[in-house]
Every structure is written in structure tokens, then in C-alpha cells.
C-alpha positions as CSV (number, residue, x, y, z in Angstrom):
1,M,-5.2,-8.3,25.9
2,F,-5.3,-6.7,22.7
3,D,-2.6,-7.9,20.1
4,K,-2.4,-6.1,16.7
5,S,-0.5,-9.0,14.6
6,L,-3.7,-11.0,15.1
7,F,-6.2,-7.8,14.7
8,I,-4.7,-7.4,11.3
9,H,-4.5,-11.0,10.5
10,L,-8.5,-11.0,11.4
11,I,-9.0,-7.8,9.1
12,K,-6.8,-9.8,6.2
13,T,-8.5,-13.2,6.6
14,N,-12.1,-11.8,6.9
15,L,-11.6,-8.9,4.4
16,K,-13.7,-10.5,1.2
17,I,-16.9,-11.5,3.5
18,F,-16.6,-7.9,4.9
19,I,-16.5,-6.2,1.4
20,I,-19.4,-8.4,0.2
21,I,-22.1,-7.4,2.7
22,A,-21.2,-3.9,3.5
23,G,-20.6,-3.6,-0.2
24,A,-23.9,-4.6,-0.2
25,L,-26.0,-2.7,2.4
26,S,-24.0,0.8,1.2
27,L,-25.7,-0.1,-2.4
28,L,-29.0,-0.9,-1.0
29,I,-28.9,1.9,0.8
30,G,-28.1,4.1,-1.6
31,I,-30.4,3.0,-4.0
32,V,-33.5,3.4,-1.4
33,M,-32.3,6.7,-0.9
34,S,-32.1,7.5,-4.6
35,I,-35.1,5.7,-5.9
36,F,-37.9,6.2,-3.1
37,T,-38.4,9.8,-4.3
38,P,-41.8,11.5,-2.7
39,E,-43.5,11.0,-6.0
40,T,-42.6,7.4,-6.2
41,M,-44.0,6.4,-2.8
42,D,-46.6,8.3,-3.3
43,E,-47.7,6.4,-6.8
44,I,-46.8,3.2,-4.9
45,T,-49.2,4.1,-2.1
46,K,-52.3,4.4,-4.1
47,A,-51.2,1.4,-6.3
48,S,-51.5,-0.7,-2.7
49,M,-54.7,1.5,-1.5
50,D,-57.0,-1.5,-2.4
51,T,-54.6,-4.3,-1.7
52,P,-55.6,-6.7,1.2
53,I,-52.3,-6.5,2.7
54,N,-49.4,-3.6,1.7
55,P,-46.6,-5.8,1.5
56,L,-44.4,-2.8,2.2
57,G,-45.6,-1.4,5.1
58,D,-45.4,2.3,5.6
59,I,-43.9,4.4,3.0
60,S,-45.2,7.5,3.2
61,T,-42.1,9.2,4.1
62,L,-38.5,8.5,3.0
63,I,-37.9,7.6,6.7
64,A,-40.5,5.7,7.1
65,F,-39.2,3.4,4.3
66,V,-36.0,3.3,5.0
67,A,-36.7,2.2,9.4
68,N,-39.2,-0.8,8.0
69,Q,-37.9,-2.1,4.8
70,Y,-34.0,-1.1,4.7
71,F,-33.4,-1.3,8.7
72,G,-35.9,-4.0,9.0
73,N,-35.5,-6.0,6.5
74,F,-32.4,-5.8,4.2
75,A,-29.8,-4.8,6.8
76,L,-31.4,-7.3,9.5
77,I,-30.8,-10.0,6.4
78,F,-27.4,-9.3,5.7
79,A,-25.8,-8.3,8.7
80,M,-27.3,-11.4,10.6
81,I,-25.4,-13.6,7.8
82,Y,-22.1,-11.6,8.2
83,S,-22.5,-12.4,12.1
84,I,-23.5,-15.9,11.9
85,I,-19.8,-16.7,9.5
86,I,-17.8,-14.5,11.7
87,G,-19.0,-15.2,14.9
88,N,-18.6,-19.4,13.8
89,K,-15.1,-18.5,12.1
90,L,-13.7,-16.7,14.8
91,I,-13.3,-19.4,17.4
92,A,-15.0,-22.7,17.0
93,D,-13.9,-23.0,13.4
94,Q,-10.3,-22.4,14.3
95,V,-10.5,-25.2,16.9
96,D,-12.2,-27.7,14.3
97,K,-9.7,-27.3,11.6
98,G,-7.2,-27.2,14.2
99,S,-5.7,-23.8,13.7
100,M,-6.5,-22.6,17.3
101,A,-3.2,-24.9,18.6
102,Y,-1.1,-22.8,15.9
103,H,-2.4,-19.4,17.3
104,L,-2.1,-20.8,21.3
105,S,1.6,-21.9,19.9
106,T,2.7,-18.3,20.0
107,P,3.3,-15.7,22.4
108,I,-0.7,-15.4,22.4
109,T,-2.8,-16.3,25.4
110,R,-6.3,-17.6,25.1
111,T,-7.3,-14.1,26.6
112,Q,-5.8,-12.1,24.3
113,Y,-7.0,-14.1,21.1
114,T,-10.8,-13.9,22.2
115,F,-10.7,-10.3,23.5
116,T,-8.8,-9.2,19.9
117,S,-11.3,-11.4,18.2
118,A,-14.1,-9.9,19.7
119,I,-12.7,-6.3,19.2
120,Y,-12.4,-7.2,15.7
121,F,-16.0,-8.4,15.1
122,V,-17.2,-5.4,16.8
123,S,-15.5,-3.1,15.2
124,S,-15.7,-4.5,11.6
125,L,-19.6,-4.0,12.7
126,L,-18.9,-0.5,13.8
127,V,-17.3,0.3,10.3
128,M,-20.0,-1.6,8.4
129,F,-23.0,0.6,10.0
130,G,-20.9,3.6,9.5
131,L,-20.4,3.1,6.1
132,V,-24.2,2.7,5.7
133,F,-24.9,6.2,7.2
134,V,-22.1,8.1,5.1
135,V,-23.6,6.7,1.9
136,G,-27.3,6.8,2.7
137,Y,-26.7,10.7,3.8
138,G,-24.4,11.4,1.0
139,V,-26.6,10.2,-1.4
140,A,-30.0,11.5,-0.2
141,E,-28.4,14.9,0.3
142,L,-27.7,14.6,-3.5
143,V,-30.9,13.3,-5.0
144,Q,-33.7,14.9,-2.5
145,P,-31.8,17.1,-0.3
146,G,-33.6,18.1,2.9
147,E,-36.3,15.0,2.3
148,L,-34.4,12.8,5.1
149,P,-34.5,13.9,8.8
150,V,-30.9,13.1,9.6
151,K,-31.3,12.8,13.5
152,E,-33.7,10.4,12.5
153,F,-31.8,8.4,10.0
154,F,-28.6,8.1,12.7
155,I,-30.4,6.8,15.8
156,L,-31.9,4.3,13.2
157,T,-28.6,3.4,12.0
158,V,-27.1,3.1,15.8
159,G,-30.0,1.0,16.7
160,S,-29.7,-1.0,14.0
161,L,-25.8,-1.6,15.1
162,L,-27.1,-2.4,18.6
163,L,-28.8,-4.9,17.5
164,H,-26.4,-6.8,15.7
165,L,-23.6,-6.3,17.7
166,A,-26.1,-8.1,20.3
167,I,-26.5,-10.9,17.7
168,S,-22.9,-11.1,17.2
169,G,-22.8,-11.9,20.8
170,I,-24.6,-14.7,20.6
171,T,-22.5,-16.3,17.8
172,F,-19.5,-15.4,19.3
173,F,-20.6,-16.6,22.7
174,A,-21.5,-20.0,20.8
175,S,-18.1,-20.1,18.8
176,C,-16.2,-19.8,22.2
177,L,-18.1,-22.7,23.9
178,F,-18.6,-25.3,21.3
179,N,-15.1,-26.7,19.9
180,R,-16.7,-27.8,16.7
181,S,-18.2,-26.1,14.4
182,S,-21.2,-27.8,13.5
183,N,-22.1,-27.2,17.4
184,S,-21.6,-23.3,17.1
185,L,-23.3,-23.0,14.1
186,A,-26.4,-24.6,15.9
187,L,-26.7,-22.5,18.4
188,G,-25.3,-19.3,16.8
189,A,-27.4,-19.4,13.8
190,G,-30.0,-21.5,15.1
191,L,-31.0,-19.1,17.6
192,T,-30.4,-16.1,15.5
193,V,-32.6,-17.5,12.6
194,F,-35.3,-18.2,15.2
195,F,-35.4,-14.7,16.7
196,Y,-35.8,-13.9,12.8
197,A,-38.5,-16.2,12.2
198,A,-40.7,-14.9,15.4
199,N,-40.1,-11.4,14.6
200,I,-41.9,-12.2,11.0
201,L,-44.3,-14.3,12.4
202,S,-45.6,-11.9,15.2
203,G,-46.4,-9.2,12.7
204,M,-48.8,-11.5,10.4
205,S,-51.3,-12.1,13.1
206,A,-52.6,-10.3,16.6
207,S,-52.5,-13.8,18.1
208,L,-48.9,-14.5,17.0
209,E,-47.9,-10.4,18.9
210,L,-46.7,-12.7,22.2
211,L,-43.6,-13.8,19.8
212,K,-42.0,-10.5,20.0
213,S,-41.5,-10.5,23.2
214,I,-39.1,-13.6,22.9
215,T,-37.2,-12.0,19.9
216,I,-33.9,-9.4,20.6
217,I,-35.3,-8.1,17.2
218,A,-39.0,-6.3,18.7
219,L,-36.1,-4.3,21.2
220,F,-35.0,-2.5,17.7
221,D,-38.2,-0.2,17.4
222,T,-37.7,1.6,14.1
223,N,-41.7,2.9,14.4
224,A,-40.7,4.4,18.1
225,I,-37.5,5.9,16.4
226,I,-39.5,7.9,13.7
227,Q,-42.4,8.9,15.8
228,N,-40.3,10.4,18.3
229,E,-41.3,7.6,21.2
230,S,-39.9,5.8,24.2
231,Y,-36.7,3.6,22.6
232,G,-33.6,4.7,25.0
233,G,-34.4,1.8,27.3
234,Q,-34.5,-1.0,24.6
235,L,-30.9,-0.1,23.3
236,V,-29.6,0.2,26.7
237,L,-30.5,-3.7,26.8
238,L,-28.9,-4.5,23.3
239,A,-25.7,-2.9,24.4
240,M,-25.6,-4.4,28.1
241,L,-26.5,-7.8,26.3
242,T,-23.9,-7.1,23.7
243,F,-21.4,-6.7,26.7
244,V,-22.7,-9.7,29.0
245,L,-22.2,-12.6,25.8
246,Y,-18.6,-11.2,24.7
247,F,-17.4,-11.2,28.3
248,I,-19.0,-14.7,29.3
249,G,-17.7,-15.9,25.7
250,I,-13.9,-15.1,27.0
251,I,-14.0,-16.3,30.1
252,V,-16.0,-19.6,28.6
253,F,-13.0,-20.0,26.1
254,K,-10.3,-19.2,28.8
255,R,-11.3,-22.2,31.1
256,K,-12.6,-24.5,28.7
257,D,-10.6,-27.8,27.4
258,L,-9.0,-27.6,24.3
259,P,-9.0,-30.5,21.8
260,L,-5.1,-29.0,20.9
């Protein structure tokens, strides 16, 4: 089902957006690891002691800041943007623009096209978060050796990867379901943004904590990871959700009518 020439084509056509997002994430993790030394965090903590709300959350340790701010904000937003753009571009946008007719006129079946696209999507996110881990670990060891707990940082990176694989599954499924790019974005991007908004709102008030139960972002529990609490079940659910969404997306695209 895998088509090597199509895979190479997808790498080339999506290289620009990948470099932008992966580069931004790598730059940000490098900045976080180099700037937020124990002395800096201590100064910020003291300065925010008298404020009603600390917008940075727990920054008592480097790993806490990385968990709450980098993976909870920077990585979440940038990787979501990547998944929304690529998910729509891989399938629905090709059908909407008429490019899918060209691809399917070659000896490539619908299943080969969607399966190869799924492999590209998953592998690009794997490479992206692999870069985040390598850059983050490398900068931390250079600037403040011994301050970064490598095991927790690795699990945070894997957890964030699994979350964004699930999000990519949503956008990929929406792209396979609809023939129009606008409809694909309405479902894929709309649901993704809703999950993000629900996650933000759930942390603002105790009365809104119920929103956590309807967002998959809550399955990536950064506090549980850095505090060595239970988190394995949630990550397994994200992996299962990813597989199901990609599988159903491939089946749906294979069976639906296309305006070719």
C-alpha cells in the first residue's frame, strides 16, 4: 500500500511548512532551556508571589516550566497549526482543487494514496518531536548540565507527540470525509480549536473543570508525568484514537464518491 514516489513528493511539497513549524519549536525549546536557569526562575517566582494569578503556572523547576509552558502552550499551538494545515492539504484540498484526479490517473489506488499520506503525516510529526527532544536535551546539557531530568523530558516529548498524532488523526479523518476544503477545515480545525479552548477554560474556574472531560488535550497530563503519577492509560488512549481515526479515514475515502 505504500508508494515511495508519492511519499517523496509529499515531503517536497510540504517541506516549507515543516521547516517553519519544526524550526520554531526547536528554537523555542532551545530558548527555554538556555534562559530559564534556576536563578531566573527564582527571581520570577519571587516577583509573582504577590500577584493574584501567576500566568506562568508552576515554574519552580526547569522540567515544570517545560511541561506547563512549552508543552502546554508553545508546542501545543504550533503543532496544532501544522496538523490543521497538513491534514487538510493532504486529501480534501487535493480533491477540491482537482489535483486528486491527476494522482489517481497514475498507477496509484485510493488506498495507496491515503495510506502513504498517513505515513507521511505520522512520520513528519515523529521527526518534528524528535528534533524537539534532541535540541532541548542538547541545549540543557550545554547551558545548565544536570538540571534537566532526562526521563521526564523524554516522556513529556512522547506524550506531546501522541497528543498531536491524535489531533492529526482528527484533521486527516475530516480531510478524507469531505470533498471540499472548507468543510474539512470546519470539522478538523473547528474540533481542534474547540478542544484547545475547552482546555484553557477548564483551568480558569472550578465551575468549568467539567470541560476537561470533553477535550483530548486533558489526556496529556503533564503534571502526572513530572510528579510520577499515573499517566500510561491516557497515553495508550491517545495512541488508540490515532489508529482508529487514520484507519476510518482511509476506509471512508476508499468508498466515497469523488468528483473526478
